[in-house]
Every structure is written in structure tokens, then in C-alpha cells.
C-alpha positions in Angstrom: 29.5 13.5 -11.6 27.0 11.3 -9.7 25.0 12.6 -7.7 24.5 11.3 -3.7 21.6 10.8 -2.6 21.0 10.6 1.1 17.7 9.7 2.9 15.9 11.6 5.6 16.7 12.1 8.8 12.8 11.5 9.7 14.2 7.9 8.7 17.6 7.4 9.9 16.0 8.3 13.5 13.5 5.7 12.9 15.5 3.3 11.9 18.2 3.7 15.3 14.8 3.2 17.7 14.4 0.2 19.7 12.5 -2.4 18.5 10.7 -2.6 22.1 9.3 0.8 21.3 7.1 -0.4 18.6 3.6 -0.8 19.1 2.3 -1.8 15.4 2.4 -1.7 11.6 -0.5 -0.2 9.7 -0.5 -0.9 6.3 2.8 -0.4 5.8 3.2 2.6 8.6 4.8 1.8 11.9 3.1 3.8 15.2 5.3 3.4 18.4 4.2 3.2 22.2 2.7 6.1 23.0 4.7 7.6 25.2 7.8 6.9 23.4 8.7 10.4 22.7 9.7 10.8 26.5 11.8 7.3 26.5 13.9 8.9 23.7 14.5 12.4 25.5 15.1 9.6 28.9 12.1 10.9 31.3 10.7 7.3 31.2 12.0 4.3 31.0 10.6 1.8 28.5 9.8 -0.7 31.0 7.4 2.5 32.4 5.5 2.7 29.0 5.2 -0.8 27.6 2.0 -2.0 30.3 -1.7 -1.3 30.8 -2.7 1.2 33.6 -5.2 -0.1 35.8 -8.2 1.3 34.5 -7.5 -0.4 30.6 -6.6 -3.4 32.8 -9.8 -3.1 34.9 -12.2 -2.9 31.2 -10.0 -5.1 29.4 -11.1 -8.2 32.5 -14.2 -7.1 32.6 -14.6 -7.6 29.1 -13.0 -11.3 29.1 -15.4 -12.6 31.6 -18.8 -10.6 30.1 -17.4 -12.5 27.1 -16.1 -15.6 28.2 -19.2 -16.8 30.8 -21.6 -16.4 27.4 -20.0 -17.7 24.3 -19.9 -21.7 23.6 -16.5 -22.6 23.7 -16.9 -25.1 21.0 -17.6 -22.2 18.7 -15.6 -19.9 19.9 -11.8 -19.1 21.0 -11.5 -15.6 22.9 -7.6 -14.3 23.0 -6.2 -11.2 24.6 -2.9 -9.4 25.8 -2.6 -7.4 22.9 -2.6 -9.9 20.7 0.1 -10.0 17.7 -1.7 -10.2 14.0 -0.4 -10.5 10.7 -2.1 -9.3 8.0 0.3 -9.1 5.4 3.8 -8.0 4.4 4.1 -4.6 7.0 1.2 -4.9 7.9 0.9 -6.4 11.7 -1.3 -4.7 14.1 -1.8 -5.7 17.9 -5.4 -6.2 19.3 -6.5 -6.4 23.1 -9.7 -9.0 22.5 -10.4 -10.7 19.2 -12.8 -13.3 19.4 -12.3 -15.8 17.0 -14.2 -18.2 15.0 -13.2 -21.9 15.9 -13.9 -23.2 12.3 -11.2 -20.0 11.1 -8.3 -20.7 14.3 -7.9 -24.1 13.6 -5.2 -25.7 16.0 -2.9 -26.2 13.3 -3.1 -21.6 13.1 -2.1 -21.7 16.7 1.5 -21.7 17.0 4.7 -19.3 18.6 4.1 -16.7 15.1 1.6 -13.8 15.3 -2.2 -14.8 15.0 -2.3 -15.1 10.8 -6.3 -15.2 10.6 -8.8 -12.6 11.6 -11.1 -12.9 14.7 -14.8 -12.0 13.9 -14.8 -9.2 17.0 -12.0 -7.3 17.8 -12.3 -5.1 21.2 -9.6 -2.3 21.1 -9.5 -0.4 24.6 -7.7 2.7 24.9 -5.4 3.8 22.0 -2.2 2.6 22.9 -0.1 4.2 20.0 1.8 7.7 19.5 -1.1 8.9 17.4 0.4 12.5 17.3 1.0 12.7 13.4 -2.3 11.3 12.6 -4.1 11.7 15.3 -7.0 9.4 16.8 -9.8 9.8 14.7 -7.5 9.0 11.7 -5.4 6.5 13.7 -9.0 4.8 14.3 -10.0 4.9 10.5 -7.0 3.3 9.4 -7.0 0.6 12.5 -10.3 0.0 11.5 -10.2 -0.7 7.9 -7.3 -2.3 7.9 -8.9 -5.2 10.3 -12.1 -4.9 8.0 -9.7 -5.8 5.2 -8.1 -8.9 6.9 -12.2 -10.1 7.1 -13.1 -8.7 10.8 -17.1 -8.6 10.9 -16.9 -5.7 14.1 -14.5 -3.8 15.6 -15.5 -2.3 19.4 -13.5 0.8 20.4 -13.8 2.2 23.8 -11.9 5.5 25.0 -11.6 6.3 28.6 -10.5 9.6 27.7 -14.1 10.5 26.8 -15.8 7.6 28.3 -17.2 6.7 24.9 -17.5 3.6 22.7 -17.4 3.0 18.9 -19.4 0.1 16.9 -17.7 -0.7 13.7 -19.7 -3.3 11.9 -18.6 -4.4 8.6 -20.2 -3.3 5.3 -22.5 -0.2 7.4 -21.5 3.1 5.8 -22.1 5.1 9.8 -20.5 3.8 12.3 -22.5 4.3 16.2 -21.3 6.1 19.2 -22.3 5.3 22.3 -22.0 6.2 26.3 -20.0 3.8 27.3 -22.3 3.8 30.2 -24.5 2.0 27.7 -25.4 -1.4 27.3 -23.5 -2.7 24.0 -23.4 -5.8 22.0 -20.9 -8.1 20.8 -22.3 -10.8 19.5 -24.8 -13.6 19.7 -26.9 -11.5 22.7 -24.2 -10.9 24.6 -23.4 -7.0 25.6 -21.3 -5.2 28.4 -21.7 -1.8 29.8 -18.3 0.0 30.8 -19.7 2.8 32.9 -22.3 0.4 35.2 -19.5 -2.0 35.8 -16.4 1.0 37.1 -19.9 2.2 38.6 -20.8 -0.8 40.5 -16.7 -1.0 41.6 -16.7 2.4 42.4 -14.1 3.0 40.4 -14.0 6.6 39.2 -11.6 6.8 35.7 -11.7 10.8 36.0 -9.1 12.2 38.9 
């Protein structure tokens, strides 16, 4: 009698999840949006977990202002708003901010599909994926290294829950952890200070 091979229940369940709940794929692994379990439990709607928080949004806006006001637009183009990236099959990360060299992101590479070339610098503001199984540190390591393999030179993480920043540069053995109220250089002498900016705006991230 021929054996019947069945898939694990977890795999079957994953296939039935709405596509909208997927945040990104990294190294062949699907990561769902933070809060997707609440949607499955029907305590939240998909719309309630799709958007960024007010704090995340203002940090991204501040970083964009800092970068756009200083960078030479003939040399760089800056993209934001959960950029879809295509590295290879089953490897499609999302990124908050990408600073691309115009010599790399040429006009012919801009279309309706995900971006298929790496940014020189990626900036991530908080973790927007559900990483309960892997843990935050494991996820940060995985995503940063996948972006390095893609061709990025620097990846910066801003973590509002601990008010820290991580600066990872390709080829460096250790990554630099900083308080987010310290000056952090992006590139070409351009820096930002998230903690100082929020303080000036009278925004208290801990409530």
C-alpha cells in the first residue's frame, strides 16, 4: 500500500493566510506583519495593523528631511514608504528608507516592480514583522546580512522601544550600538539625532 504524505499543519495554515498579512520574505522565509495573530484571532482588522505608528512616521519623516536637505540629488535618490526589494526568488525584503546611487538605480530600473538593485544605505525604523519565533536579534541579524549580500554598504536600525540605534557596515566584524540621542552618520558627513529631534518637538516616546 502506497504511503500518503501529508504536509504539517503549520504549513497548511500558512497557505491559507491572506496575502495582505505578509510583510516580506527573507532567505525563503515568510515574515508576517506584526499583529497578524490579532487579525487571525479577530481582535483586530487587517487595516489596523497595516499602517505605521505616529512615532514611526515622524521618525521616518525627520530622517527623510535630514537626508534630502543635504544629499546631492545628482548622485543619490532616496526612496521610502516600505520599499519592496527583489534580491532573488523568495527573497523580497521591505525597507523604510533606501539611499541609492543614481549610477545604480538608473531610470531604466524604475518601474512597477520591486526595486532590483541595492541601496548604498538602508535605514530601518523599528521591526514591523512578527519575529516571535526568531527573536528581534535573530531577525535583525538575518535581514541585515541579506541586505549586505544584496550589495548594501551600511544598514542603520532605529529601535524606539529601547531608544537605541544600530549601525552595521559591510565588512565590519562588530556592529555599533548607540543611544538614539547621539549623532549618527548616514554618509557623506550627513548625520541625524533622533532623540534630540523628538525632544525639541516635545514628543515623549514613552507614555
